[in-house]
Every structure is written in structure tokens, then in C-alpha cells.
N, C-alpha and C positions, 0 to 999 in steps of 0.2 A: 665441711671441706670448702678448703678455699683452692684458688686456683696457684698462689703461692705454696700453699702444704703442700699439694699433688706435687709442684714441682721439687720439693726437698725431695717427695716420696720418691720421684722418677730421676733424679738425681744419684740418690744413695744407690738402687738398684744397677743403675747403669755404670755406677762406679764399683759394684760389689758383683761381678759376672756370676758366679757362682751361685747367689743368694736370688738374683736373677732368674737363672736359670730352675733352679729350685721351686722359685716362686710358678712359672711358667710349668711345671710337670704336676704342684699340686693342683695348681688352677685348673689344669687340663685333667688328670685321672684321677684325682679323689675321689670324686663323684661316681666315678666307676663301680667302687667295692659295695655301696650304697644301691647303685643297679642289683647287683648280684646280690648281695642278703637280703632287698626286701622279695623277691620272688621265693627266694627261699626259705625265709622265714614263715610266707602264706601255704607254701608246699605244708611245710611241719604242724603249722596250726591246722592247716586243713585234715590230714594225717590225724592228729587229736583229736579233731573234732568228730571225723569216723566212730575213731576206735573208743573215744569214750561218752557219747555223744551228746557234746557237750559242744556248742556252736557261738558262744557269747566270743571264747579268745580270737577266733576266723574272723567272725562278723566286726568286730572291732578292728580287726588286722587289715581288713580288707575297706573298710567303709570310711574310717577316720582318715587315713592317707588320700583317699578320693574325691572327701569334702572338702579337706584343704586345699589338695592339688586343684582340684576345679574354682573354689572361692576365690584362690589369689589369682589364678588365670582371670578371672571375671573382676577383682580388683584393679588389675595390672592394666588391664585395659580402660576400665573407666576413669580410674586416677589419671593415665597415661604420660605418667610424671618422665621429664626427659631426662636422657644418664650423665651421668658428671662431664662425661669426654664433651657430648653437646651441653651441659648449659657453660660450663666452664672453659670450653673451646681449650682443652686439655688432649695432648696424644694419649692412650692408654698403653701403660705398658703391655698389654694385650689385647691385638684387635681385634675390634667387635663390628658387626657390620647392624649392628639391631635398635632402631632407634624408638625412644621412649620405652615407654612399659617397663619403667627400673623402679617403681613403688609397689608391692614390697618384692621383696628376691623372692624367684620360685626354690631357689637351690638351697635357700636356708630355710624355707617354708618347708620344703619337703623331706631334705634331711634331718629334718628336729622331729617332723612327725613319727619321720620310721624310727628315730632313739625311741621319740615317748611310746610307741605300742612294742616295743620291743622289750621294754622294762619290765613288765610284768612276765614276761617268758623268760627272758633271759638279763638280768640284771650288765651282766658283763659285756652283752651287748650293745647294753641300751647306753653306759659309759662310754665305750668307743666308741660307737655314732655320733654320743655328744661330743666328744673331742674334734671326732671327723668336721662336724657339723663348725665348730668354732674356726676348725683350719678354713674350711671353705669358705666363712664368711670372711675372715680375717684376707685371703686372698681375693675374693670378688674388691674388695675396698681398696687392696692395695693396687691392683689390677687398676684402677680408677674405670669397672665397671659399674659399680653401683655405690651408692652413697651409706653413711654407718646409719640412718634409719631406714634404710630399704631392708640390709639384713635385720637390723633385731628387729624393727615390725614384724618382718617374716615368725623369724624363730619361736619369739613371745605368741605371736597369734596361733603358733603350733603348737605351742606346748601349750596354752592354756586351752585347746581344742582338745588336745592330746588327753590331758588329764579329763576334763570332761568327760570324756568317751570313757575312760577308763571307769568312772562313777554313774556315768547312764546306760553305758552296756553290758 
């Protein structure tokens, strides 16, 4: 992302008020269903564990997202990459006061690990969360708060760790 390219994105959304409004709604509210679904999936797998005396699914659903969240949080602090609005001196479409810690995107990492652990439980839910994840990633880039590499790394990191957890746990 360059300052010029972001300027074009900003002008487009400022000229199309309804799309700008939609971007703000997606950016702010689309993560909430994930926050609601994940605990419900944990409860469901916990009940299944008790009824079937099989802890594998519950452990994977609990441990894989925790490992991703904690490791991504640590990576962000270590790398401390400036956000696009800091480095490019742009006005983000959605105001954010955070300084640094842009890489990797914790939102993209979180939604994708939750999607991946949902696939063995309910493939339709896994697909739906993957679509939500892609949409969240796009909104973060368009808003000017993350680079493409931030969200791609977060998503790929989670996909790889999620697939490994399916085979290892």
C-alpha cells in the first residue's frame, strides 16, 4: 500500500457514502458474531466431551485458538510494525489510536483459527466463518489500519496452526 493508492481508496469511499457506511459497519460489527459463536462452539464441544467421553475436539477447540492468540500477540509486540496510517501519514477511513503492533493482524488470526477448528465440527459454520474472516481482512486493509501482509500472515499462520492441530490433537 502506498500513500497514493490509499488516497484513491479514501476518495472512493468518501464519494460513495453508502459504501463508506457499509465499510464502517463491517469493520466495527462483523467481529461480534465470531465472539458469540466461539464460546457457543466451546460449550457444544464440552457437552460432547462429557457425553461421549472424548476430549479431543474440546481440547483442540480450546487450545489452538489460545496458542494462536497468545503467539500473535507476542509477535505483534516483538515486531512492533507501524500501522499504515503511521508510516504513510494517511488519515485512516476508520480512526484508530493504536500505535504500532500492526503485524500480524490479530483480528484475522483469531477469526481464521476459529474457522479452522470449526470445520471438523460443522463444515457450513467453518465456511461461513472463513467468509467472515475474508471480509474482516478486507475491511481492515480498506480502513487503512493494516497492510495486506498483516492480514495475510495472520490468516495463513492460523490456517497452518489450525490444520496442524487437527492432525496433532
